[in-house]
N, C-alpha and C positions, 0 to 999 in steps of 0.2 A: 937722551933725555930718560934717565934711569931713575924713576921714583916709585915709591911704594903703590901709588895710585895706578901708574901705567902698569906695574907687574899683577896688580889685582884685575886690571881691566883685561889683560891678556889671560889670566887665569880663568875668568868668567866666560871669555869668548872660547878658550879651548874647552871648559866644561860643557858649553852648549853644543860645540862641534861635536864633542865625544858622546854627548847623550842622544844625539841623532842616530849614531851608529849602534850596533848591537855588541857592545862592549869593545876593548880594544887590546891589543896585543903589545907588549914591549918591543917586539920586533918592528912594529909599524908607528911606534910613537913618534919617532924623528920625522917621519913623512907627515904625520898629522900637524907637527910644528911647522914644517915647511909649507904646508898648504895653509895653513893659518897666517903665516908670514906673507905668503904670495897674496892672499885675499886682501890683507891690510895695505899691501903696497899698491895693488891696483886701486883699492877704494880712494887712494889720496891722489893717485895720478890720471885716472882715467873717467870719464863721464859716465853716469850709469847706463845710458843707451848703448854705449860702445864697449861695456865691460865684456859681454860674451863672446863677441868676435875678437877682442883683445886677448883674452884669456885662451881662446881657441888657437890664434895666431902664435902667441908665445910658447904654447905647449908644444906645438907642431915644429916649431923651430928647432927645439931641443931634441925631438924624437927623429925627425926626417930631414937629413941635411943632404940630400940627394940634389946635384946640381947637373944642369944640362951635360956639361963637360964629363961628368962622371957616369952618365948612363952608359956610354960606349964601352966603358970599363968592365960593367956588370957582366957576369958569365950567362950564357944562354940557358934558360931552364930546360931545354931539351937538345939532343944531338940532331941538327938539321939533315946531315947525311942519312941518319937512321930512318928519320921521318920521310924524307923526300928522295932519297937516293935512287930508289927502285923506278922513279918516274922518268928519268933521264932527260930532264929540261932544265933551263936556267943554268946555275952555276955546276949541275951534276951532269950535264950533258957530255 
């Protein structure tokens, strides 16, 4: 649905979004457009009372994709032998 009125509507919504910020940079312009598109999509798909949780869950799905089966493959943040080796118990006895 590519009409002049739709383009004008998107332009006015983008202007409102940008006016709430303290100026924009061309480096982040695509992100502003992506955010505007995301807001428009959930406006038509999700009821108003569920938008906050839906938005949170959708954004977290893209950022954190750790599954239970992947947790065992993550490296340990510390060396357990260095931390507990001097105590000579458990697996270090």
